[in-house]
N, C-alpha and C positions, 0 to 999 in steps of 0.2 A: 218470759219469768211469771212468776207466781208473785201473790199477793198475801200469800198467809203468810200468819205470825210464826217468826220463827218460836220452835219450840225449847226452854233451855234442857240441860239434860241434868236429870234428877238422881245420879247413880249414889246412894251412899246417904239423902237426906232421908234422916229419918220421918217419919209421920205415920198415920192410920193406912193402911193397904186399899187396894184399889174396892174394894167388895165395901169395907166399910166409908168410903166416897160417897159411892152409889146408893149406898141404903140414908146418907144422910138427907136425900132429897135431892134433885136438882138433876134427874135422869133426861127429865122431856129437855130441859135446855142444855144438857151436854148433848143430846142428841139433835136437837136442832144446830148445835154452834160447830159440831161435827160433818152435817150437811154443806154448814155453810164454807169450813175448813176444804171439803173438797172442793165446792167451788172457786174459792178465790186461788184454788191452788192447778185449777183448769184439768180435773180432775175427769170430767165424762169427757175431754178431748184426749187424754192417755189413754182413757178405759176403752177408745175407738181403734185407737193403735196397739193396745194390749191384745185385745178380741180379735184383730185381725192374726197377730201372731200365735193367738191360742189356737186358729182355724189350721194355720200352717203346721200347727206342733202335733195336734189330736191326729187328724187325719191320719197324716203319714208314720204316724208311732202306732197308729191301729193294723195299717198294714204291715208292718215290720213286723207286729206281737205275732198278728195271725200268720205270717209266711214262717215266721220260726215254728211256730205249732205245729205248722203244716208240714217243715223239712225235718220234725222232728216226730210226725205223728203222734202228734200231743191234744188227743180232740180235746181234753176236759180244760185245757189251757185254751184254744179257741173258742170253748164254747160258752167259759164264764167272762172272755172279754165281751162278746155278742153279748151274751144278758144282760150285765153290767152296763153297756151302752144303752142298751134299750129300756134300759131303768130310769138310766138319768140324763139321757137327751128329752125332751120333749115333742110328742107326734110323730111330724114330717118328718122331723131332724134326725130320726134312726135308719132313716132310707138311706141316708147318704154314708152314713157310715155300714151298712150292711152291703152297700155297691164295695167301700173299701176293703169291707172283709173277702170279700170274692175274689178282686183283685189278689189280695194278700194269699187266700189259696191254692192262686196257682191257675182257677179257673178259665182266666183272659190273658194267661203269660206268664212267666216263668217266676216261680216262686222265690229261688233264688237273688232271682234282678231286684224283687218287690222286697223283700230282706232289705240287700242291701241300700238300694234307692230311699227306701222308707226309711232306714234309720242313718244315714245321712242325714235327711232332706229335718228327719225329728228333731234331732243335733243341733243343725246348726238353727231353726227355728225356737228351739227350747231356750237354747242361748241366749239368743235375740229378747223373747221372751221373757227371760228375768233378769237382763239388761234392763229392758223397760220398768219391770215390775219396780227396779231400784230407783230410776229414776222418780217415775210414781209417785214413792212413798216419799223420796229427798224432799220435791216439793211440798209435796201433805206437812212434811214437818217444817217445812218453810227453809230449808237449806239449797240454795241455788246452784249447787255443783256437788257434781257426781265424783265417786273415784274416779282416780287416772283410767284413763282408758285398759290401758292391760290389765291393771287388777283389780278393775269390775267384770270386764270378759272373762276372766281369769276364774274369779267366783261364780260368776254367771255358769261358767262350763260346769264348775266344781257342782253346783245345786241341781245344774239338769242332769248330769250323771246320776246323781243321789235321788234324785227325784225318780228317775228312769228306774235305779235299781230296787229303788221301795215299790212305787209301781209292778214291775214285775214281778216281783217274791207275793205282793198281794194277790194277783190275779192269778197266780202260780195257789197258792193256799185259799183263793175261793174254790176254781176248780176240782183242787182236791176235795174238800168240804161236800161239791155238788155231788162227786164220786160215790162218796160217804152217805149222803142224805138217799143216793137211788139206792144204795144196799141196805140202809136205816130206815124204814120208812114210817117208824112208830114213835114214841114219845119224845127219844132221845132227837130224832130228823127234826121236829117240829120246834122242839127247845133249840136247837141250832138255829134254826131258821128266823124264828124271835131276835134270838141274840146275837145275829151278824150285824141288822142294823144299827145298833148302840155301840156294840164294838169298832165298826167300820167307821163310826160317829166321831170316837174316840181316838181313833189314828188321823182321819183327816184334822182332826180339833189340835193335834202336836204337832202335824206339818204346818200349820198356818201358824202356830204357835214359832216355829225354829224360822219358817219365811219371813214373818214379820221382826224377828230378833236378829233376823243376819241381813237382811236387804239395806235397809237404810246405813246413811254414814253419817255414823253419830253411835256413842255410847248408849244403848238401851236398856229398859232398868228391866227388873225380874219378870220371869215368865208369865208370873200370875199379873202383870200389867199387863201387856200384849193378850194374855188373854182372853179379856174380856173382847176388845176388836174382833178376835179371831172367831167366838164365836157368835157375835153378831156376822162375819162373815159366815159363816155355816146358815145360819137363819134366812140370811137372805139370799143365798145360794139355793134352799132348799124352797124358798118362797118364790123364787124366778122359775126352776124347774118346774112346780106344780102349777102354775097361774099360766106359764105360757103354754104348758102341757094342755091343760084343759081350754083354751083360748081354742089353738090349732087345732084340737077334735071338734068343737062345737062350731068355729068357722068353717062353714064350706067354702064362704067366698075365696078365702087364702088360697086354697089348691086351684080354682078356678082361676084367679089373679095371675099366679105367678107359674101355673104350668110345670113344666119339669125343673123349674129352680125352685119348688116350693121346699124342697128339705135343704139345699143350700142356704134358701135364705130363714130357716127355721136353725140353722147352725150356725150362722151368722149373727139373728137373735139371742139366741142362748149364750155363747159369747160372750157378748157385747154384756148381755144381762151378767152371767158371772166375774165378770172383767169389773163392774161398777159394785158388786159385790163384796169384791176383794177388797176395793179400793174404801168402800164403806167402813170395811173393819179396820182398815189400818189410820184412817182419819177418827175414829171413834178413839185407838188407844194414843192417837199423838193429842185429841183434846182431855182425854185424860189427863195423860202427862202434865199438858200444859195449866192444866189447874192443879196439879199437884205443884206444881212450880209458881202459882203463882200469879199467870200469865195469861187467863183464861181466853183474852178476845182474840178471835179468829182470823180477823185481819190485822196485817202491819199497814199504818197508816206513810210511813216512812216508802216503803215500797209504792202506793197508790201514788203516792207525790211525782216520785220519779217520772212514773207512767204515764201523767197524765200529757197530752199536746202541748197544752200551754205551759207547761212547768218549764224553770231557769237552764238553760242550757249546759252541760256541765261536760268536762273532759272528759276521755274515754277512758282514763284511768282513775277517776275519782268515782266513774260511774261501776266500775269494778270493783272498789273498794269501799262500797258504802257502807255495804253489811255491814263491817267492820264496828263503828259508831256505833250503830243501830243495836249491834251484839253488847257491846259494851255497855250500853246504857242502861239495858234492858239484867245484864248481868248485877248493875249495883242497886237496883230494885231489888228490897226484900220478897224473899219468897213469903209461901203461904206459911209455913210453919213459923217462920222467923215473925213475921208480924204478929200470928195468935201468941207466941211468948213475950 
């Protein structure tokens, strides 16, 4: 159980927008409270679980996509996968993906087997990863129970399938664009190369906004409220990738220490970093909404007291229902906007 303060739903509450609140000052306090909320929700432990699922999803998914490209003799698709993973995965991490691509191309076995096994493994791991994402997002928002199991994993499976379809379409687009660049090396090729990064960033931001809006078990405010946290996640993602890449490239001892496992260790570090980045963004969105609702404290002292070893012993039923009076007390408090009026 986390000790993060429950964030009241603010759907329909009038008042200033998120950028207005941020311009009013307190950005440093918001970031500090968001990190505290992440810690009180045990977000770093959840990030380790999420990182494990990310590795189990990305590697077989890469194998499956490259195997599909090999079966269709679609070199632009397999080439785009390789280039993207080399660009976003730092240092020795790309070696792991290169070996996965060789498996998908059928150089070490059957491409059909790689396609089938990679697809099944990626869908199972991806569904579990989205389930873990919901659990962590709920704890960050102070919600201690997830959706019912069937509903939770049905939604996770749908999100996994939708994400897979979008990623595949994006890879096809990147591959076709690369082919077009090779045929047009002039100004248009340079322009599209420069424009591809901001366009890709916009699509990633939209994906983060959609995920942040759907995953938590609550009514989320409008997209502009979660877009702030989504932008923070994107920034942290970039910082983690660049910083880890510089470290792996500059550190000669990393490869000497881990030897053949250096690439795998790089993948694990990178996946943990991007998992933390995602949950930092969720924490920022949650804390921003908490400020809007007038419950800015990131920690719930009632949960802390119940979790103390020397706290009074309560019955099992009372322990399960303790959230309700705490929520009623918070709902009775005036919101920030009501207090101002």
